[in-house]
N, C-alpha and C positions, 0 to 999 in steps of 0.2 A: 623513463619520464615522457618521451616520446610516444610511447604505445598508449600512456593514459589520458596523452594529448587525444588520440586519435577515439577512445572511449569517448571522452567530453564532447568530442564534435560530432560524435554518432548519436550521443544523447540528445544535444541541441538541435541535430537535424529530424528526428523522432518526435520530439515536443512540439516543434516548431508550428504544430497543427493551431496550436494555441493561440495564434495570431487570427484564426477563423472567429475563435468563440474564446475568451481568454481562462474561462474554467477548464478547457479541454487541455491546459499546459499541465494541470494537476490530476487529470481523470484519465481521458482518451489516451491522451500522448504519453502519460506516466505509464499505462499499459503497455502501449507497442513500443515503448522507449527499452524497457527491462527486457523484453522479448527480444528486440533488435540487438541489445547488450549482449544477451546469452549465445544470441548467432554471431556475433563479434567475434567472442571469446572462443567460442568452437573453432572458429576460421583462424584467428591468430595463434593460436596454439597447438592447433591440428596436431603437429608433431611430437608434442611430450605430453597428449593428454592420454590417461587411463581409463580404467573402468570408473573410480569415484569421482572423478574429476570432470569425467564427459556427463555424468550424472547431472552433478550440480547446475553445471550450463544447460543442460538438457532443462532441468527443472527452472531455469529461470527463462527459457523460453516457453515452456508449458503455462507458466505462472501468467506471464506478460500478453501471450495469446488470449488466453482465458478471460484475464480483467480487462482488456481493452476490448475485447467482442463483445463481451457482456455490457460493459458500459456505452459502447457504441449501440449496441441494439436497445439499450434502456433510453438513451439519449435520442435517436432517431425514430424509434418505432413504437414507444409507449406512450401515448397523447396524454394517459394521467400523469405520467410522473412529470411531462414538461407543464402540465398546467398546474401541479402541485407547487414546482418547483420556481414559476412565475413571479417575479417581485421578491424571492428570498435570496436567488443569486443573480446577480447583474451581468448580463449580456458582454459589458466591457467598452460600448459604444463610446462612454464618455471617458474611459481612461486614455490617458497620453500614451505615443508611443515609447516614449522613455521608462514610463510606469511597466509596461507591457515585457520590454524589453528585460527588465530589472526580474520580474517574475520568471521568465523565460529561461534567463541566465541561472538564477538561484535556484529553481527547478532542476534544471540540468547538471548543475553541480552536485547535487543531492543524489540525484539517480545514480552517477558516477561513483560518487562514493561509497552509496549502498551496495554495489556489486564487486567493491574494492577489494573486500576480504579475497573473493574467487580470484580476483585479478593478481593480486599480490602473490598469491600461492603460485600460479601459473608462472605469472613473469620472473619469478626466484626459481624458479624450476622444481618447487616441489610437489611431490605426488601426493596422491590419497592417502590418509592413515586415519586412526580413531575419531580424531575430531570433523574430518570430511564423512565418516560414517552416519556418525551422529547427526551432525550439522544437517546430512540429507534428509535424515529419518524426520527432522523436525521440520524442514522444511515441507516435505511431504503433507504430514499431519497438519502443518498451517494451511498448503494448497485445500485440501479436503475439506476443514473446517470451515474456510472462506466460502470455499464453493458451494457447500451443504448449505450454509447460511443465506446466501445469495439465493438459491432456489426454494429454500423453505419459504424466505418472505416473498418473492416474488408469487409463489401458489398460496399463501394465507391473502392476499393483498388480492390477487383475482376473485378467490371466495368473498371475501368481504374488505373491499376497500376502504372502508370507514373507522376498521376496528386496528386497534395496535396490534402488533404480532408478539406474542407473549407462549407460542409454544414451540416444540422441536428445542433445538438448541438456546432459542429466544427464552426459554425457561430459566436456562442455566447465567447467563450474562445477556444482558439488554442489546449489546453492539457484537454479536460473535463473528460477523464478518470482519471488524477491525482486530480482533482479538486470532483472526486466522492471519491476517497481515503481521501482527507483533509475532506471530509463531513463526511464519514464515522468515521474517527478515532477521529473528534470534537465530535461526537454524544457518543462515547465511553468515553472519555476525561468526559462528561457532566454527564453521568451516574454516576460518582463517587463524584458529588457534592452531600455534607451532610453526606458523608459517610468518605472521606478522612480524617484522623485528624493526626497531627501531622509532624514535618518536613521531616521525611524518607518517609511516604506515598506520600505525597504530591511531593517531591523530585522526587521519584521513577515515579510516573505518568507522570509527567513534561518531564522527558526523555522519556519517550515514545513517548510523543504528539509532543513535541519541535523536536524530532529525526526523528519522520515519515512525519513531514513537511521539515526538511531538505532534507531529501532524495527526497522527491516528487519535490521539486525546482530544487535538483542536477539532476533529472533526466529528468525535463522541459528544464533545460540548455543542456543538452549532446544532445536531442531531435531539439535543436532549431539550435545547430551547423549542426548539421547533414544537417535539412532542408535546412539550409544556403547553404552550400554547393552544393546540389543537385537542389533548385528551385531558387536561387539567382539571376539568371538571368531573370528570368521571371517576368516583370510588374505586373502582377495579383497575384502574389506572396508577392511582395515587398507591396503592397496597401493592400492586405489581413494581413500582420504582422505588418502595421503598424497602423492599425484601430481596430483590433482585441485582446485584452487582452490575455496574454499567460495562465494565468488560473484563475485568481479571477474576475467572472463579475462585472463591471460597476467601477473596480479599474484599471486606467489609467497605469498599468505594461506591457509595450508591448514588453521588451526583457529583459531576464537576461544573455545573453550572456558574458557581462562585469564582472560578479562577478565571480571570477576565485576562491575564497573561497569557492564556491557550487562545490565542488568534495567530492564524495562518492564513 
């Protein structure tokens, strides 16, 4: 349990960047927290790592660096993004310190829980098995989907900033980057199969997995509301949103705007 406390403290330290701008608790701080947690797992359990468990820890590092780096670039270098989001995302200047601390703590606990399937496998002395192999493959697929979606959106917006994106992966689902996130963390959760034991371990792992699913659908809802305001009068957009699922391919879920409980 002491080692898991270390994991939580590392998540708190990495995500504390959110005190500069509170949304960074769950964006830039999120990416770099996961990267640092992957490094911590590699160091903490270095004597018992095998090829499979080293791979899944390394994938956490790669995932976090890519996401944190991409979000940092978008936030600090892309002026069009800042202008577009101004007024839609508050800067937190009016938020109390207590509220910020609550977001910081809640986000950090979620990040620690997200990596817990890998942590529990290593802390209990389990090596790689079929679950690790399958989970690692799903993690790689998720990482590729998310990275590809971000690049495709960036290029499409550079070519036509006033047009919604519907090419590439966006022709299959409207939020392929969020789909990539779900796949990646599904893979992480799968790596815990055969290693998670007892109610506490399963509960911690489920909090992390279900928590990130909730966050992704909440993000999809915010994006849908924003796009409906921007493109709602465009017949092509209305046709697009009525025929392309919002996040899960082949699942006829085209809108989550009405689900007001999806607030994060």
